[in-house]
C-alpha positions, 0 to 999 in steps of 0.5 A, spaced: 217 331 688 219 335 694 222 330 699 223 322 699 224 319 706 227 312 708 232 308 711 238 306 710 240 298 713 247 298 715 250 292 717 254 292 724 258 287 727 263 287 733 270 283 733 275 281 739 282 282 735 288 279 740 295 280 736 302 282 738 304 288 736 312 287 737 316 282 739 317 283 745 311 286 749 305 281 750 299 280 746 293 286 746 287 285 745 282 290 742 275 291 739 273 293 734 265 295 729 265 293 722 260 297 719 257 294 713 254 298 707 248 292 703 247 296 697 255 297 696 257 291 699 263 295 703 265 293 709 268 299 713 271 300 720 266 304 723 268 309 729 262 312 733 256 309 737 250 308 732 246 305 737 241 309 737 239 307 730 237 302 731 230 302 730 226 305 723 226 312 723 221 313 717 216 308 714 219 306 708 227 302 708 230 301 702 230 293 701 236 290 700 239 284 700 240 282 708 244 276 706 251 278 707 257 274 709 260 279 713 264 272 718 269 271 712 269 278 709 270 283 716 275 276 718 279 278 711 279 287 712 282 284 719 286 280 718 289 284 712 290 291 717 293 287 722 297 284 718 300 289 713 298 296 716 299 295 724 305 290 722 303 285 728 308 280 729 303 274 729 297 272 727 292 275 730 286 271 733 280 274 730 272 272 733 265 275 731 263 277 738 256 280 735 251 283 729 246 287 728 243 292 723 242 299 724 237 303 720 241 310 718 235 316 715 236 320 710 233 324 705 232 325 698 230 332 696 229 335 688 234 342 688 237 346 681 234 340 675 237 335 680 236 330 687 241 331 691 242 326 698 242 328 705 244 323 710 242 325 717 246 322 721 253 326 719 250 332 716 254 329 708 250 332 702 252 331 696 248 330 689 245 322 687 247 321 680 243 317 674 249 311 675 247 311 683 244 305 687 239 309 690 238 312 685 236 307 680 233 303 687 228 310 689 228 315 683 226 310 677 222 306 682 
């Protein structure tokens, strides 16, 4: 094996949040983007624009479960963020505006007797472990 190239689907959701930062200030409306890793089922805040990755770069895409309740999980993440981290003075009004998928390009190469995962977007490299989901899906087949 020289190199395996593939796409990893990521669920992107766009949200509007209206909250009151302090009792004597008016309400603020912010836009948030959340990214959900469909393998690990983890959602986090997205800071960069990944609009260019709506199209698949490689012919192979990792088969993942594309059905995920981002409505509930994204809402819970944002509510917790505003109630406990930002310490909002009122319950935030949270609305999901849009959702779509992007396909991040990855490569796996064999180096020093092991496999290394390269994320092409960020330049991140890490050694794949045998209990890693991507390792199980691609290397073991």
